[in-house]
ZADO-1210 file (C-alpha; in nm, 4 decimals, padded with zeros to 6 digits):
<atoms>
<atom x="02.2580" y="-00.5124" z="-00.7178" code="MET" pos="1"/>
<atom x="02.1435" y="-00.2487" z="-00.9645" code="ASN" pos="2"/>
<atom x="02.1029" y="00.1024" z="-00.8158" code="VAL" pos="3"/>
<atom x="01.7608" y="00.1569" z="-00.9754" code="ILE" pos="4"/>
<atom x="01.5676" y="-00.0903" z="-00.7606" code="ILE" pos="5"/>
<atom x="01.6787" y="00.0503" z="-00.4215" code="PRO" pos="6"/>
<atom x="01.6382" y="00.4052" z="-00.5600" code="PHE" pos="7"/>
<atom x="01.2802" y="00.3242" z="-00.6611" code="PHE" pos="8"/>
<atom x="01.1962" y="00.1552" z="-00.3300" code="ILE" pos="9"/>
<atom x="01.3581" y="00.4293" z="-00.1217" code="ALA" pos="10"/>
<atom x="01.1598" y="00.7041" z="-00.2898" code="GLN" pos="11"/>
<atom x="00.8377" y="00.5017" z="-00.2729" code="TRP" pos="12"/>
<atom x="00.8616" y="00.4886" z="00.1067" code="TYR" pos="13"/>
<atom x="01.0146" y="00.8320" z="00.1672" code="LEU" pos="14"/>
<atom x="00.7598" y="01.0147" z="-00.0490" code="SER" pos="15"/>
<atom x="00.4824" y="00.8113" z="00.1102" code="LEU" pos="16"/>
<atom x="00.6100" y="00.8862" z="00.4596" code="PHE" pos="17"/>
<atom x="00.5925" y="01.2625" z="00.4077" code="PHE" pos="18"/>
<atom x="00.2482" y="01.2276" z="00.2530" code="GLN" pos="19"/>
<atom x="00.1058" y="01.0311" z="00.5455" code="THR" pos="20"/>
<atom x="00.3054" y="01.2040" z="00.8225" code="PHE" pos="21"/>
<atom x="00.2994" y="01.5677" z="00.7151" code="PHE" pos="22"/>
<atom x="00.0134" y="01.6098" z="00.4689" code="LEU" pos="23"/>
<atom x="-00.2330" y="01.3604" z="00.6121" code="HIS" pos="24"/>
<atom x="-00.1827" y="01.3239" z="00.9864" code="ARG" pos="25"/>
<atom x="-00.0544" y="01.6773" z="01.0484" code="TYR" pos="26"/>
<atom x="-00.2045" y="01.9084" z="00.7848" code="ALA" pos="27"/>
<atom x="-00.5432" y="01.7409" z="00.7491" code="ALA" pos="28"/>
<atom x="-00.6031" y="01.5985" z="01.0974" code="HIS" pos="29"/>
<atom x="-00.3716" y="01.7852" z="01.3381" code="ALA" pos="30"/>
<atom x="-00.2911" y="01.4565" z="01.5154" code="ALA" pos="31"/>
<atom x="00.0168" y="01.6305" z="01.6588" code="PHE" pos="32"/>
<atom x="00.1607" y="01.9809" z="01.6710" code="THR" pos="33"/>
<atom x="00.4943" y="02.1382" z="01.5786" code="MET" pos="34"/>
<atom x="00.6362" y="02.4893" z="01.5848" code="ASN" pos="35"/>
<atom x="00.6370" y="02.7110" z="01.2748" code="LYS" pos="36"/>
<atom x="01.0081" y="02.6580" z="01.2008" code="PHE" pos="37"/>
<atom x="00.9718" y="02.2796" z="01.2136" code="THR" pos="38"/>
<atom x="00.6621" y="02.3026" z="00.9964" code="GLU" pos="39"/>
<atom x="00.8598" y="02.4882" z="00.7296" code="ARG" pos="40"/>
<atom x="01.1392" y="02.2313" z="00.7493" code="VAL" pos="41"/>
<atom x="00.8824" y="01.9622" z="00.6738" code="PHE" pos="42"/>
<atom x="00.7470" y="02.1663" z="00.3824" code="PHE" pos="43"/>
<atom x="01.0947" y="02.1589" z="00.2304" code="VAL" pos="44"/>
<atom x="01.1556" y="01.7917" z="00.3118" code="LEU" pos="45"/>
<atom x="00.8227" y="01.7028" z="00.1520" code="THR" pos="46"/>
<atom x="00.9313" y="01.8873" z="-00.1639" code="TRP" pos="47"/>
<atom x="01.2663" y="01.7053" z="-00.1665" code="ILE" pos="48"/>
<atom x="01.1303" y="01.3562" z="-00.1156" code="PHE" pos="49"/>
<atom x="00.8099" y="01.3872" z="-00.3163" code="GLN" pos="50"/>
<atom x="00.9976" y="01.5753" z="-00.5867" code="GLY" pos="51"/>
<atom x="00.8057" y="01.5692" z="-00.9127" code="SER" pos="52"/>
<atom x="00.5074" y="01.4397" z="-00.7119" code="ASN" pos="53"/>
<atom x="00.4969" y="01.7252" z="-00.4600" code="TYR" pos="54"/>
<atom x="00.1543" y="01.7802" z="-00.3044" code="LEU" pos="55"/>
<atom x="00.0575" y="02.1031" z="-00.1323" code="SER" pos="56"/>
<atom x="-00.0135" y="02.0501" z="00.2395" code="PRO" pos="57"/>
<atom x="-00.2862" y="02.3134" z="00.2084" code="TYR" pos="58"/>
<atom x="-00.4466" y="02.1578" z="-00.0992" code="GLY" pos="59"/>
<atom x="-00.4164" y="01.8050" z="00.0380" code="TYR" pos="60"/>
<atom x="-00.5323" y="01.8973" z="00.3887" code="GLY" pos="61"/>
<atom x="-00.8420" y="02.0844" z="00.2743" code="VAL" pos="62"/>
<atom x="-00.9433" y="01.8205" z="00.0201" code="MET" pos="63"/>
<atom x="-00.8920" y="01.5373" z="00.2671" code="HIS" pos="64"/>
<atom x="-01.1116" y="01.7073" z="00.5258" code="ARG" pos="65"/>
<atom x="-01.3784" y="01.7311" z="00.2565" code="MET" pos="66"/>
<atom x="-01.3366" y="01.3579" z="00.1915" code="HIS" pos="67"/>
<atom x="-01.4081" y="01.2768" z="00.5559" code="HIS" pos="68"/>
<atom x="-01.7030" y="01.5146" z="00.5739" code="ALA" pos="69"/>
<atom x="-01.8641" y="01.3826" z="00.2548" code="PHE" pos="70"/>
<atom x="-01.7273" y="01.0273" z="00.2359" code="ALA" pos="71"/>
<atom x="-01.9003" y="00.8198" z="-00.0325" code="ASP" pos="72"/>
<atom x="-02.1552" y="01.0873" z="-00.1186" code="THR" pos="73"/>
<atom x="-02.1784" y="01.2913" z="-00.4416" code="PRO" pos="74"/>
<atom x="-01.9757" y="01.5684" z="-00.2721" code="SER" pos="75"/>
<atom x="-01.6806" y="01.3378" z="-00.1936" code="ASP" pos="76"/>
<atom x="-01.3707" y="01.4503" z="-00.3913" code="PRO" pos="77"/>
<atom x="-01.2883" y="01.0828" z="-00.4559" code="HIS" pos="78"/>
<atom x="-01.5255" y="00.7908" z="-00.4132" code="SER" pos="79"/>
<atom x="-01.5447" y="00.4569" z="-00.5973" code="PRO" pos="80"/>
<atom x="-01.9170" y="00.4683" z="-00.5242" code="THR" pos="81"/>
<atom x="-01.9698" y="00.7573" z="-00.7655" code="TYR" pos="82"/>
<atom x="-01.6805" y="00.7175" z="-01.0089" code="ASP" pos="83"/>
<atom x="-01.6999" y="00.4241" z="-01.2498" code="GLU" pos="84"/>
<atom x="-01.3259" y="00.3710" z="-01.2921" code="THR" pos="85"/>
<atom x="-01.0132" y="00.4404" z="-01.0931" code="ILE" pos="86"/>
<atom x="-00.8899" y="00.6720" z="-01.3696" code="PHE" pos="87"/>
<atom x="-01.2064" y="00.8822" z="-01.3654" code="LYS" pos="88"/>
<atom x="-01.1875" y="00.9060" z="-00.9870" code="MET" pos="89"/>
<atom x="-00.8255" y="01.0183" z="-00.9890" code="MET" pos="90"/>
<atom x="-00.8834" y="01.2773" z="-01.2628" code="TRP" pos="91"/>
<atom x="-01.1677" y="01.4220" z="-01.0565" code="LYS" pos="92"/>
<atom x="-00.9387" y="01.4205" z="-00.7521" code="THR" pos="93"/>
<atom x="-00.6650" y="01.5973" z="-00.9451" code="LYS" pos="94"/>
<atom x="-00.9065" y="01.8648" z="-01.0726" code="THR" pos="95"/>
<atom x="-01.0473" y="01.9404" z="-00.7267" code="ILE" pos="96"/>
<atom x="-00.7058" y="01.9322" z="-00.5582" code="TYR" pos="97"/>
<atom x="-00.5539" y="02.1704" z="-00.8177" code="SER" pos="98"/>
<atom x="-00.8363" y="02.4206" z="-00.7758" code="ALA" pos="99"/>
<atom x="-00.7979" y="02.4168" z="-00.3964" code="ILE" pos="100"/>
<atom x="-00.4163" y="02.4352" z="-00.4000" code="ALA" pos="101"/>
<atom x="-00.4234" y="02.7263" z="-00.6452" code="ALA" pos="102"/>
<atom x="-00.6947" y="02.8906" z="-00.4306" code="LYS" pos="103"/>
<atom x="-00.9330" y="02.9150" z="-00.7238" code="LYS" pos="104"/>
<atom x="-01.2100" y="02.7914" z="-00.4948" code="VAL" pos="105"/>
<atom x="-01.2902" y="02.9080" z="-00.1429" code="ILE" pos="106"/>
<atom x="-01.3766" y="02.6104" z="00.0815" code="PRO" pos="107"/>
<atom x="-01.5853" y="02.6333" z="00.3956" code="GLU" pos="108"/>
<atom x="-01.4000" y="02.7641" z="00.7016" code="ASP" pos="109"/>
<atom x="-01.4152" y="02.4230" z="00.8722" code="ARG" pos="110"/>
<atom x="-01.2016" y="02.2728" z="00.5962" code="PHE" pos="111"/>
<atom x="-00.9386" y="02.5494" z="00.6067" code="VAL" pos="112"/>
<atom x="-00.9044" y="02.6256" z="00.9774" code="ASP" pos="113"/>
<atom x="-00.5569" y="02.5315" z="01.1018" code="GLY" pos="114"/>
<atom x="-00.4327" y="02.3812" z="00.7756" code="VAL" pos="115"/>
<atom x="-00.0672" y="02.4871" z="00.7268" code="PRO" pos="116"/>
<atom x="-00.0059" y="02.7404" z="00.4522" code="GLN" pos="117"/>
<atom x="00.3159" y="02.8639" z="00.2915" code="TRP" pos="118"/>
<atom x="00.1773" y="03.0120" z="-00.0272" code="THR" pos="119"/>
<atom x="00.5015" y="03.1290" z="-00.1887" code="ALA" pos="120"/>
<atom x="00.6781" y="02.7972" z="-00.1341" code="PHE" pos="121"/>
<atom x="00.3762" y="02.5962" z="-00.2457" code="ASP" pos="122"/>
<atom x="00.3561" y="02.7949" z="-00.5676" code="LYS" pos="123"/>
<atom x="00.7225" y="02.7246" z="-00.6397" code="PHE" pos="124"/>
<atom x="00.7114" y="02.3574" z="-00.5375" code="ALA" pos="125"/>
<atom x="00.3998" y="02.2880" z="-00.7459" code="ARG" pos="126"/>
<atom x="00.5348" y="02.4698" z="-01.0504" code="SER" pos="127"/>
<atom x="00.6267" y="02.2941" z="-01.3739" code="TRP" pos="128"/>
<atom x="00.9937" y="02.4058" z="-01.3527" code="PRO" pos="129"/>
<atom x="01.0169" y="02.2341" z="-01.0122" code="SER" pos="130"/>
<atom x="00.8460" y="01.9180" z="-01.1360" code="ARG" pos="131"/>
<atom x="01.0613" y="01.9049" z="-01.4483" code="LEU" pos="132"/>
<atom x="01.3747" y="01.9613" z="-01.2393" code="PHE" pos="133"/>
<atom x="01.3037" y="01.6563" z="-01.0237" code="TRP" pos="134"/>
<atom x="01.1812" y="01.4551" z="-01.3211" code="GLY" pos="135"/>
<atom x="01.5099" y="01.5251" z="-01.4994" code="ALA" pos="136"/>
<atom x="01.7081" y="01.4131" z="-01.1944" code="ILE" pos="137"/>
<atom x="01.5202" y="01.0815" z="-01.1901" code="TYR" pos="138"/>
<atom x="01.5819" y="01.0438" z="-01.5636" code="PHE" pos="139"/>
<atom x="01.9520" y="01.1109" z="-01.5084" code="GLY" pos="140"/>
<atom x="01.9726" y="00.8389" z="-01.2454" code="VAL" pos="141"/>
<atom x="01.8045" y="00.5915" z="-01.4793" code="TYR" pos="142"/>
<atom x="02.0213" y="00.6985" z="-01.7758" code="TRP" pos="143"/>
<atom x="02.3325" y="00.6424" z="-01.5672" code="THR" pos="144"/>
<atom x="02.2444" y="00.3129" z="-01.4001" code="PHE" pos="145"/>
<atom x="01.9904" y="00.1219" z="-01.6112" code="VAL" pos="146"/>
<atom x="02.1522" y="-00.1959" z="-01.7419" code="ASP" pos="147"/>
<atom x="01.8443" y="-00.3926" z="-01.8533" code="VAL" pos="148"/>
<atom x="01.5643" y="-00.2450" z="-02.0628" code="TRP" pos="149"/>
<atom x="01.2727" y="-00.3305" z="-01.8329" code="TRP" pos="150"/>
<atom x="01.4012" y="-00.1040" z="-01.5570" code="LEU" pos="151"/>
<atom x="01.2912" y="00.1911" z="-01.7727" code="TRP" pos="152"/>
<atom x="00.9327" y="00.0799" z="-01.7071" code="LEU" pos="153"/>
<atom x="00.9739" y="00.1940" z="-01.3457" code="LEU" pos="154"/>
<atom x="01.0509" y="00.5563" z="-01.4376" code="LEU" pos="155"/>
<atom x="00.6944" y="00.6657" z="-01.5323" code="PRO" pos="156"/>
<atom x="00.5720" y="00.5082" z="-01.2084" code="ILE" pos="157"/>
<atom x="00.8312" y="00.7055" z="-01.0106" code="GLN" pos="158"/>
<atom x="00.7224" y="01.0273" z="-01.1805" code="TRP" pos="159"/>
<atom x="00.3682" y="00.9564" z="-01.0550" code="MET" pos="160"/>
<atom x="00.4173" y="00.8169" z="-00.7045" code="PHE" pos="161"/>
<atom x="00.1784" y="01.0530" z="-00.5222" code="SER" pos="162"/>
<atom x="-00.1224" y="00.9911" z="-00.7517" code="PRO" pos="163"/>
<atom x="-00.0504" y="00.6181" z="-00.7341" code="ILE" pos="164"/>
<atom x="-00.0358" y="00.6252" z="-00.3534" code="HIS" pos="165"/>
<atom x="-00.3661" y="00.8127" z="-00.3492" code="GLY" pos="166"/>
<atom x="-00.5307" y="00.5745" z="-00.5950" code="ALA" pos="167"/>
<atom x="-00.4357" y="00.2670" z="-00.3913" code="ILE" pos="168"/>
<atom x="-00.6083" y="00.3983" z="-00.0784" code="ILE" pos="169"/>
<atom x="-00.8930" y="00.5992" z="-00.2299" code="ASN" pos="170"/>
<atom x="-01.0004" y="00.3162" z="-00.4586" code="TRP" pos="171"/>
<atom x="-00.8858" y="-00.0209" z="-00.3241" code="PHE" pos="172"/>
<atom x="-00.9260" y="00.0623" z="00.0472" code="ALA" pos="173"/>
<atom x="-01.2891" y="00.1500" z="-00.0232" code="HIS" pos="174"/>
<atom x="-01.3519" y="-00.1769" z="-00.2085" code="LYS" pos="175"/>
<atom x="-01.1418" y="-00.4563" z="-00.0587" code="TYR" pos="176"/>
<atom x="-01.0368" y="-00.5679" z="00.2874" code="GLY" pos="177"/>
<atom x="-01.1913" y="-00.6081" z="00.6318" code="TYR" pos="178"/>
<atom x="-01.3669" y="-00.3726" z="00.8706" code="ARG" pos="179"/>
<atom x="-01.3179" y="-00.3259" z="01.2438" code="ASN" pos="180"/>
<atom x="-01.5891" y="-00.0602" z="01.2622" code="PHE" pos="181"/>
<atom x="-01.9277" y="00.0064" z="01.1101" code="LYS" pos="182"/>
<atom x="-01.9036" y="00.3554" z="00.9657" code="VAL" pos="183"/>
<atom x="-02.1217" y="00.5531" z="00.7288" code="GLY" pos="184"/>
<atom x="-01.8975" y="00.4893" z="00.4293" code="ASP" pos="185"/>
<atom x="-01.7231" y="00.2039" z="00.2475" code="THR" pos="186"/>
<atom x="-01.3777" y="00.2397" z="00.4073" code="SER" pos="187"/>
<atom x="-01.1894" y="-00.0849" z="00.4737" code="ARG" pos="188"/>
<atom x="-00.8551" y="-00.1981" z="00.6095" code="ASN" pos="189"/>
<atom x="-00.6901" y="-00.3015" z="00.2850" code="PHE" pos="190"/>
<atom x="-00.3914" y="-00.4913" z="00.4300" code="LEU" pos="191"/>
<atom x="-00.3812" y="-00.6878" z="00.7581" code="PRO" pos="192"/>
<atom x="-00.0095" y="-00.6013" z="00.7902" code="PHE" pos="193"/>
<atom x="00.0658" y="-00.2776" z="00.6111" code="ASP" pos="194"/>
<atom x="00.4126" y="-00.3333" z="00.4658" code="PHE" pos="195"/>
<atom x="00.3250" y="-00.1316" z="00.1532" code="LEU" pos="196"/>
<atom x="00.1478" y="00.1912" z="00.2532" code="MET" pos="197"/>
<atom x="00.3120" y="00.2966" z="00.5831" code="MET" pos="198"/>
<atom x="-00.0123" y="00.2510" z="00.7818" code="GLY" pos="199"/>
<atom x="-00.2392" y="00.4254" z="00.5309" code="GLU" pos="200"/>
<atom x="-00.4179" y="00.1041" z="00.4372" code="SER" pos="201"/>
<atom x="-00.5796" y="00.0809" z="00.7841" code="TYR" pos="202"/>
<atom x="-00.8421" y="00.3029" z="00.6286" code="HIS" pos="203"/>
<atom x="-01.1477" y="00.1812" z="00.8182" code="ASN" pos="204"/>
<atom x="-00.9718" y="00.2444" z="01.1502" code="ASN" pos="205"/>
<atom x="-00.8810" y="00.5911" z="01.0313" code="HIS" pos="206"/>
<atom x="-01.2301" y="00.6812" z="00.9131" code="HIS" pos="207"/>
<atom x="-01.3672" y="00.5869" z="01.2544" code="LYS" pos="208"/>
<atom x="-01.1039" y="00.7798" z="01.4530" code="TYR" pos="209"/>
<atom x="-00.9700" y="01.0462" z="01.2179" code="GLY" pos="210"/>
<atom x="-00.7564" y="01.2446" z="01.4638" code="SER" pos="211"/>
<atom x="-00.5800" y="00.9378" z="01.6045" code="ARG" pos="212"/>
<atom x="-00.2106" y="00.9415" z="01.5082" code="ALA" pos="213"/>
<atom x="-00.1917" y="00.5609" z="01.5086" code="ASN" pos="214"/>
<atom x="-00.3924" y="00.4232" z="01.2160" code="PHE" pos="215"/>
<atom x="-00.3317" y="00.0651" z="01.3322" code="GLY" pos="216"/>
<atom x="-00.3245" y="-00.0928" z="01.6761" code="GLY" pos="217"/>
<atom x="-00.6816" y="-00.2224" z="01.6923" code="ILE" pos="218"/>
<atom x="-00.5859" y="-00.5837" z="01.6140" code="ARG" pos="219"/>
<atom x="-00.2524" y="-00.7396" z="01.7107" code="TRP" pos="220"/>
<atom x="-00.1251" y="-00.7504" z="01.3513" code="HIS" pos="221"/>
<atom x="-00.2103" y="-00.3882" z="01.2694" code="GLU" pos="222"/>
<atom x="00.1355" y="-00.2325" z="01.2951" code="ILE" pos="223"/>
<atom x="00.1548" y="00.1248" z="01.1657" code="ASP" pos="224"/>
<atom x="00.5169" y="00.2029" z="01.0637" code="PRO" pos="225"/>
<atom x="00.4566" y="00.5780" z="01.0439" code="THR" pos="226"/>
<atom x="00.3252" y="00.5835" z="01.3992" code="TYR" pos="227"/>
<atom x="00.6529" y="00.4330" z="01.5210" code="GLN" pos="228"/>
<atom x="00.8372" y="00.7301" z="01.3686" code="VAL" pos="229"/>
<atom x="00.5820" y="00.9709" z="01.5169" code="ILE" pos="230"/>
<atom x="00.6458" y="00.8292" z="01.8649" code="LYS" pos="231"/>
<atom x="01.0211" y="00.8757" z="01.8176" code="LEU" pos="232"/>
<atom x="00.9816" y="01.2345" z="01.6957" code="LEU" pos="233"/>
<atom x="00.7543" y="01.3037" z="01.9926" code="ASP" pos="234"/>
<atom x="01.0150" y="01.1694" z="02.2375" code="LYS" pos="235"/>
<atom x="01.2838" y="01.3811" z="02.0694" code="LEU" pos="236"/>
<atom x="01.0674" y="01.6922" z="02.1073" code="GLY" pos="237"/>
<atom x="01.0397" y="01.7561" z="01.7327" code="VAL" pos="238"/>
<atom x="00.6600" y="01.7291" z="01.7515" code="ILE" pos="239"/>
<atom x="00.4044" y="01.7105" z="02.0326" code="LYS" pos="240"/>
<atom x="00.1561" y="01.4284" z="02.0018" code="MET" pos="241"/>
<atom x="-00.1961" y="01.4350" z="02.1435" code="LYS" pos="242"/>
<atom x="-00.2822" y="01.1803" z="02.4131" code="ASP" pos="243"/>
<atom x="-00.3097" y="00.8501" z="02.2271" code="GLN" pos="244"/>
<atom x="-00.3763" y="00.6179" z="02.5186" code="LYS" pos="245"/>
<atom x="-00.7383" y="00.7220" z="02.5810" code="LYS" pos="246"/>
<atom x="-00.8209" y="00.7209" z="02.2092" code="MET" pos="247"/>
<atom x="-00.6671" y="00.3740" z="02.1656" code="THR" pos="248"/>
<atom x="-00.8551" y="00.2280" z="02.4632" code="ILE" pos="249"/>
<atom x="-01.1817" y="00.3731" z="02.3341" code="ALA" pos="250"/>
<atom x="-01.1126" y="00.2422" z="01.9819" code="ALA" pos="251"/>
<atom x="-01.0365" y="-00.1124" z="02.1003" code="LYS" pos="252"/>
<atom x="-01.3435" y="-00.1234" z="02.3259" code="GLU" pos="253"/>
<atom x="-01.5575" y="00.0023" z="02.0376" code="ASP" pos="254"/>
<atom x="-01.4142" y="-00.2623" z="01.8018" code="ALA" pos="255"/>
<atom x="-01.4758" y="-00.5428" z="02.0563" code="ARG" pos="256"/>
<atom x="-01.8331" y="-00.4259" z="02.1119" code="ALA" pos="257"/>
<atom x="-01.9021" y="-00.4221" z="01.7383" code="GLN" pos="258"/>
<atom x="-01.7481" y="-00.7701" z="01.6973" code="ALA" pos="259"/>
<atom x="-01.9724" y="-00.9090" z="01.9722" code="VAL" pos="260"/>
<atom x="-02.2790" y="-00.7415" z="01.8234" code="ALA" pos="261"/>
<atom x="-02.1998" y="-00.8917" z="01.4828" code="ALA" pos="262"/>
</atoms>
């Protein structure tokens, strides 16, 4: 088997894991805690596995809190309701994220409070030399192992994994899928079994219960792969998870009540 396909798949899931685990569930929502040393380890691991796609936990965390506060309103950093195309939405997202990450804008305190910051490392990891370094490594792997021309078509996608991951959820999970909860926005559960997005596609569940570490678990088929890793890390003492049992019971009862009412 050609090396390129497993290399592509491995980075898809590893970069996505650090985005959903560290940037989303930890930085934006504080679904679990970790000590400062462990936090810095995850900063570095996020840089390694996102590589040319590295996203600042500060920039991501602040912008994502804004998304929840203003979901599907004109103030939402990314909403299919107000952006005509997926490309326009993602360019707007990129512009707002870059301004926040570079601290060219000062968000409200509620969006910043508790979001992890390591300014010097972020500046380095977001820099063009860093991005070009990782981009060149990917190119080197392709140059060494590509044996059929069409494999080169995967390289631009790999250079852009993080924006692609964001576009899938921010666009498609606000347009297509099913809903367990009536919420004041268009969020949907994009996939009934999330084999592609590590639990991120249970977007309607997440918009209803933002601080819940498990994005799935409302219906029997909603298995959240990232949550399985979170449980393991919690048992190993790497992180400390908030009490999930009460939140899960409340979420399931709420979903059943809404189903009956419908």
